[in-house]
C-alpha positions, 0 to 999 in steps of 0.5 A: 499499499505504501508503494501505491500511494508513493506512486499515486502521490508522485503522479495525480497531482501533476494531471490535477494541474493539467485538468485545472488548465482544461477547466479554466480554458473551457470556462473562458479564464484562459484562451488560446493565446494565453496557453501558446504564450504560456508555453513559450515563456516556460520553454524559452525562460522558466525551465531553463532557468530552473534547469540552470538553478539545479545544476549551478548549485549541484557538483555537476563533476561528481554526478556526471554519469557517462554510462547514463548518458549513453544509455539514453543516447542509445536507447533513443536511437534503437527506438527511432530505428525500430519503429522506422522499419516496423512502419515501413513494413506494416504502415500502408499509408505513406502520408502518415508514416512520418507522423507516426514515427514522430509521435511514437518516440518523442517524449514530454521529457522537459515540462511533463517529465520535469515536473514528475521528478520535481514532485519526487525529489524537490529538484530536476535530479538526473533529468538534465542528463537525460535531456542531453542524452536524448532531446538533441536526437529527438530533434535531428530524428523528427526533422529526418522522419518528417522530411523523408515522408513528407505528403507529395514526396519529401527530401532531407536537404542541407538546409534542413539539417543545418536548421535543425542543428542550429535549433539544437545549439540555440534550444533554451533548455540546452543552453540552460543546462549548459550554463548550469554545467559551466557554472558548477564546474567553475564553482562561481558564487550565486549571490543571494539576490541573484539566487532568489530571483532564479529561484523564483523564476524556476518555481513558475515552470511546472505549474504554468507549463502544466496549466498551459498544457491543459489548456492546449487540449483539443478534441475533434477530428483528433481521433479520427485514425483510431487504429494507428493512434491506439498503436502508437499510444501503446508503444509510447506508454507501455511498449518502450518501457517493457522493453528498456526499462528491465534493461536499464535495471540490469545495468544497475540504474535505480532512484532519480536515474531510473525515474528519468528513464521512465520519463524518457521511455513512457511520458506523454508524446510531446506537444511540439510533435504537433506543431513540427508535424503542422509545420511540414505539411502534415494535417496534424490531427493524427498527431494531435490525437496521440499527444491528447490520448497519451497525455490522458492515459499516462497518468495511469501507466506512469503510476504503474511504472513507478509502483512496480519500481518502488515495490521492487525497491528500485526507487 
């Protein structure tokens, strides 16, 4: 019972805040413009500041784990390659292949994932290292996939790759992590005034980001393709966890490392999948459906995975 309560306390508060966001959107307290601006603020300001704060205050040199970062990189690559191959074999609709592949492996490792870890450990834990190992690969692989499968015939050219690499290099979250790493490695002091300001900004990331995610949920044509939506959601929430989580345990990962891996493997599909699909001429309805389905169901699946690991004494 203690393990179950631990898991519930880790997940349910996160989704209650998202539900609040959805409800206040329905009654007109916030609108689409607010949700979009809030998402932009969290991505570009609050979340990078939060990551900087935790890394700058930590002994990053002693916390850096090469094996953990390599695990995140290799598993992300395997997930992407495996689903690409399976999609080529089993999926007949070429116009949806790119959206399916992208939505099935890109996790909401930043906003939603960070909320989980903060709720459990009151800090970002090993999430920054997980982001370093997986998020840059998410971005590159998403551009490759959506370009090659683009409706009407796509191609991956040098310009797209350069834009992608530039986007990674200027990604606010990556910059926040790198700045925090440098601050920690140089043992720079954190004056009280700066520390308080940074702390206050960082505290806005989780609640505002979750409410904005809830406010952005939209129903409609999102569930027009139920079979691929169910398959994609199953892979995102259950399939990868079932395959790669036992491997993580065998490799000796536990506690905040294992929680970061659970988030990487089985958290909801990120909203940026929808934005990127729309910008690259996909209809966006399928991706929107996967984002909503995985966001809503991950409250149950994440609870189950955390409960299993807590019961086994791994977290």
